[in-house]
VEXTORNU-703990 format. One record per residue: residue number from 1; x, y, z of N, C-alpha, C, O in turn. Coordinates in steps of 0.02 Angstrom, whole numbers. Example, Ala and Ser with C-alpha at 12.3 -4.5 7.8 and 13.67 -1.06 7.14 Angstrom:
<nodes>
{node 1,{660,-284,390},{615,-225,390},{660,-165,390},{712,-166,423}}
{node 2,{642,-112,354},{684,-53,357},{645,2,394},{670,57,402}}
</nodes>
This chain:
<nodes>
{node 1,{74,-498,115},{3,-507,117},{-12,-578,95},{16,-602,45}}
{node 2,{-55,-613,129},{-72,-682,114},{-146,-687,101},{-187,-662,140}}
{node 3,{-164,-721,47},{-235,-731,29},{-247,-803,11},{-215,-828,-36}}
{node 4,{-291,-839,46},{-306,-907,25},{-341,-907,-42},{-387,-867,-54}}
{node 5,{-319,-951,-87},{-348,-955,-154},{-402,-1008,-158},{-449,-1001,-196}}
{node 6,{-395,-1061,-119},{-442,-1117,-122},{-477,-1125,-56},{-450,-1107,-3}}
{node 7,{-536,-1153,-58},{-574,-1168,2},{-551,-1236,27},{-563,-1286,-6}}
{node 8,{-518,-1240,86},{-493,-1304,110},{-549,-1353,126},{-535,-1413,134}}
{node 9,{-611,-1331,131},{-666,-1376,147},{-684,-1422,88},{-724,-1468,97}}
{node 10,{-656,-1409,28},{-671,-1452,-29},{-629,-1514,-31},{-631,-1552,-80}}
{node 11,{-588,-1527,22},{-548,-1588,26},{-480,-1582,-5},{-441,-1630,-2}}
{node 12,{-463,-1524,-35},{-397,-1515,-65},{-356,-1467,-23},{-383,-1427,15}}
{node 13,{-290,-1472,-30},{-246,-1427,5},{-257,-1356,-20},{-260,-1344,-81}}
{node 14,{-263,-1310,26},{-273,-1240,7},{-208,-1209,-17},{-156,-1218,15}}
{node 15,{-211,-1173,-72},{-154,-1136,-96},{-157,-1067,-64},{-212,-1039,-53}}
{node 16,{-100,-1039,-50},{-97,-971,-24},{-51,-930,-69},{1,-954,-90}}
{node 17,{-72,-869,-82},{-31,-823,-122},{-1,-771,-75},{-37,-738,-38}}
{node 18,{64,-764,-79},{100,-715,-39},{126,-663,-88},{160,-680,-137}}
{node 19,{111,-599,-76},{132,-545,-121},{184,-502,-86},{176,-482,-29}}
{node 20,{238,-487,-123},{292,-447,-97},{305,-390,-145},{320,-401,-204}}
{node 21,{301,-328,-121},{318,-270,-162},{393,-272,-174},{432,-291,-131}}
{node 22,{412,-251,-234},{483,-253,-252},{517,-188,-234},{491,-134,-248}}
{node 23,{574,-193,-203},{618,-136,-190},{667,-136,-247},{707,-182,-254}}
{node 24,{665,-84,-289},{706,-84,-349},{781,-83,-335},{821,-95,-380}}
{node 25,{801,-70,-272},{872,-70,-256},{900,-141,-250},{960,-151,-256}}
{node 26,{857,-189,-239},{879,-258,-231},{864,-297,-295},{809,-292,-321}}
{node 27,{912,-336,-320},{899,-375,-381},{839,-421,-373},{827,-449,-320}}
{node 28,{801,-428,-426},{741,-469,-426},{756,-540,-402},{718,-569,-364}}
{node 29,{812,-568,-424},{828,-637,-405},{837,-643,-329},{819,-695,-301}}
{node 30,{862,-592,-297},{869,-594,-224},{800,-589,-190},{787,-622,-140}}
{node 31,{757,-546,-218},{690,-539,-191},{653,-606,-196},{617,-625,-149}}
{node 32,{660,-641,-251},{627,-706,-261},{648,-755,-207},{606,-786,-175}}
{node 33,{713,-762,-197},{738,-810,-147},{712,-792,-77},{688,-835,-40}}
{node 34,{715,-728,-59},{691,-707,7},{616,-715,14},{592,-734,67}}
{node 35,{578,-701,-39},{506,-707,-37},{484,-780,-29},{440,-795,11}}
{node 36,{516,-825,-66},{499,-896,-61},{518,-922,9},{479,-959,39}}
{node 37,{576,-903,33},{597,-925,100},{547,-899,152},{529,-936,198}}
{node 38,{526,-838,146},{477,-809,193},{411,-846,189},{381,-862,241}}
{node 39,{387,-859,129},{323,-893,120},{325,-964,149},{274,-988,175}}
{node 40,{382,-996,145},{390,-1065,170},{415,-1066,243},{422,-1120,272}}
{node 41,{427,-1007,271},{453,-1001,339},{519,-1038,347},{529,-1076,394}}
{node 42,{564,-1026,299},{630,-1056,298},{683,-1001,293},{667,-944,278}}
{node 43,{745,-1019,305},{800,-975,292},{815,-979,216},{808,-1032,187}}
{node 44,{834,-924,185},{853,-928,114},{909,-979,102},{914,-1007,47}}
{node 45,{950,-991,151},{1004,-1040,145},{979,-1111,143},{1015,-1157,121}}
{node 46,{917,-1122,165},{888,-1189,164},{859,-1208,95},{842,-1266,84}}
{node 47,{853,-1160,51},{826,-1172,-16},{880,-1196,-63},{939,-1180,-55}}
{node 48,{860,-1235,-113},{907,-1254,-165},{923,-1191,-206},{885,-1143,-204}}
{node 49,{979,-1191,-242},{997,-1131,-280},{944,-1114,-333},{917,-1157,-367}}
{node 50,{930,-1050,-338},{881,-1026,-387},{901,-1045,-458},{859,-1059,-500}}
{node 51,{966,-1046,-472},{990,-1060,-540},{975,-1131,-563},{984,-1147,-622}}
{node 52,{951,-1174,-519},{929,-1240,-540},{862,-1237,-576},{841,-1285,-608}}
{node 53,{828,-1180,-571},{761,-1172,-600},{757,-1116,-652},{718,-1120,-699}}
{node 54,{796,-1064,-642},{794,-1007,-688},{861,-972,-684},{895,-974,-633}}
{node 55,{881,-941,-739},{944,-904,-741},{933,-838,-704},{897,-795,-729}}
{node 56,{964,-828,-645},{953,-767,-606},{971,-703,-644},{936,-653,-637}}
{node 57,{1024,-705,-683},{1044,-645,-720},{993,-629,-774},{977,-571,-786}}
{node 58,{966,-681,-807},{915,-669,-858},{851,-643,-826},{818,-598,-854}}
{node 59,{833,-670,-769},{773,-646,-733},{782,-573,-716},{736,-533,-727}}
{node 60,{839,-555,-688},{851,-485,-671},{847,-440,-733},{818,-386,-731}}
{node 61,{875,-463,-788},{875,-424,-850},{804,-414,-877},{789,-363,-907}}
{node 62,{760,-464,-866},{692,-459,-892},{648,-411,-853},{605,-377,-882}}
{node 63,{657,-408,-787},{609,-370,-747},{638,-314,-704},{600,-278,-672}}
{node 64,{703,-307,-700},{733,-254,-658},{742,-189,-697},{783,-185,-743}}
{node 65,{705,-140,-678},{712,-73,-708},{778,-41,-689},{805,0,-726}}
{node 66,{805,-60,-632},{866,-31,-607},{926,-46,-652},{978,-13,-647}}
{node 67,{919,-96,-696},{974,-113,-742},{975,-68,-803},{1016,-78,-848}}
{node 68,{930,-20,-806},{930,28,-860},{885,9,-919},{877,49,-965}}
{node 69,{857,-49,-918},{813,-70,-972},{743,-42,-963},{721,-30,-906}}
{node 70,{710,-31,-1017},{640,-9,-1015},{598,-72,-1009},{597,-114,-1055}}
{node 71,{563,-80,-953},{524,-140,-940},{451,-120,-933},{433,-76,-895}}
{node 72,{408,-153,-972},{336,-140,-968},{309,-166,-902},{329,-219,-878}}
{node 73,{263,-128,-872},{235,-149,-807},{197,-214,-812},{188,-248,-761}}
{node 74,{173,-233,-872},{134,-295,-878},{179,-355,-893},{153,-409,-908}}
{node 75,{245,-346,-890},{291,-402,-898},{281,-450,-840},{280,-429,-782}}
{node 76,{274,-515,-854},{264,-565,-802},{305,-627,-820},{300,-654,-875}}
{node 77,{346,-649,-772},{386,-709,-780},{364,-758,-726},{362,-740,-667}}
{node 78,{348,-819,-746},{326,-869,-698},{367,-933,-702},{388,-953,-757}}
{node 79,{379,-964,-645},{417,-1027,-642},{404,-1060,-575},{379,-1028,-528}}
{node 80,{421,-1124,-571},{415,-1162,-508},{483,-1162,-473},{535,-1170,-505}}
{node 81,{481,-1152,-407},{542,-1151,-367},{524,-1172,-296},{480,-1142,-265}}
{node 82,{559,-1221,-270},{551,-1244,-201},{478,-1262,-185},{451,-1242,-133}}
{node 83,{448,-1300,-229},{378,-1321,-220},{329,-1263,-217},{277,-1269,-185}}
{node 84,{346,-1208,-249},{302,-1150,-253},{298,-1127,-325},{343,-1141,-366}}
{node 85,{245,-1093,-342},{239,-1059,-406},{258,-987,-393},{230,-955,-349}}
{node 86,{306,-961,-432},{330,-893,-424},{311,-853,-486},{323,-875,-542}}
{node 87,{283,-794,-475},{267,-748,-530},{299,-681,-514},{287,-652,-461}}
{node 88,{340,-658,-561},{379,-597,-549},{360,-544,-600},{355,-559,-660}}
{node 89,{349,-484,-577},{336,-427,-621},{383,-371,-599},{419,-378,-549}}
{node 90,{385,-316,-636},{428,-260,-615},{407,-229,-548},{447,-193,-518}}
{node 91,{346,-241,-525},{322,-209,-464},{314,-256,-405},{312,-232,-348}}
{node 92,{308,-321,-417},{299,-367,-360},{321,-438,-377},{333,-455,-434}}
{node 93,{324,-478,-323},{337,-550,-329},{280,-584,-293},{262,-566,-237}}
{node 94,{251,-634,-326},{197,-673,-296},{221,-745,-290},{247,-774,-337}}
{node 95,{210,-773,-231},{230,-841,-217},{167,-879,-198},{134,-862,-149}}
{node 96,{151,-932,-236},{94,-973,-221},{120,-1037,-191},{156,-1076,-223}}
{node 97,{101,-1049,-128},{122,-1110,-94},{66,-1160,-99},{9,-1144,-83}}
{node 98,{83,-1220,-121},{34,-1272,-130},{72,-1337,-136},{120,-1342,-173}}
{node 99,{50,-1387,-101},{86,-1451,-103},{83,-1483,-172},{121,-1529,-187}}
{node 100,{37,-1460,-216},{31,-1489,-282},{80,-1461,-333},{83,-1487,-389}}
{node 101,{118,-1409,-315},{166,-1380,-361},{231,-1419,-358},{256,-1433,-304}}
{node 102,{257,-1437,-416},{319,-1476,-419},{377,-1430,-435},{371,-1386,-477}}
{node 103,{433,-1440,-401},{492,-1399,-415},{538,-1432,-465},{593,-1408,-477}}
{node 104,{518,-1488,-494},{561,-1522,-542},{541,-1507,-613},{572,-1532,-660}}
</nodes>
């Protein structure tokens, strides 16, 4: 699902938020890479490694219920990756695409 966040008529680049429901069978770190690639219309192989921005195992441990941990539904982890803002919860991944987001 894609929702414009900003009005492009104000002279600034419009940000778009892409929301992806999480399939608990797939590790969160894999969902993030696939969601960002989809939002940017790229192959996941075209992205730099996720571990340059966040520890994938730590991310999975924080938000993946499938690992046996009790995770609160209001848990939210955010970071920049591939010129996008990524927000991960136990139930979804949100990718905000905006040219103003820095991946460094």
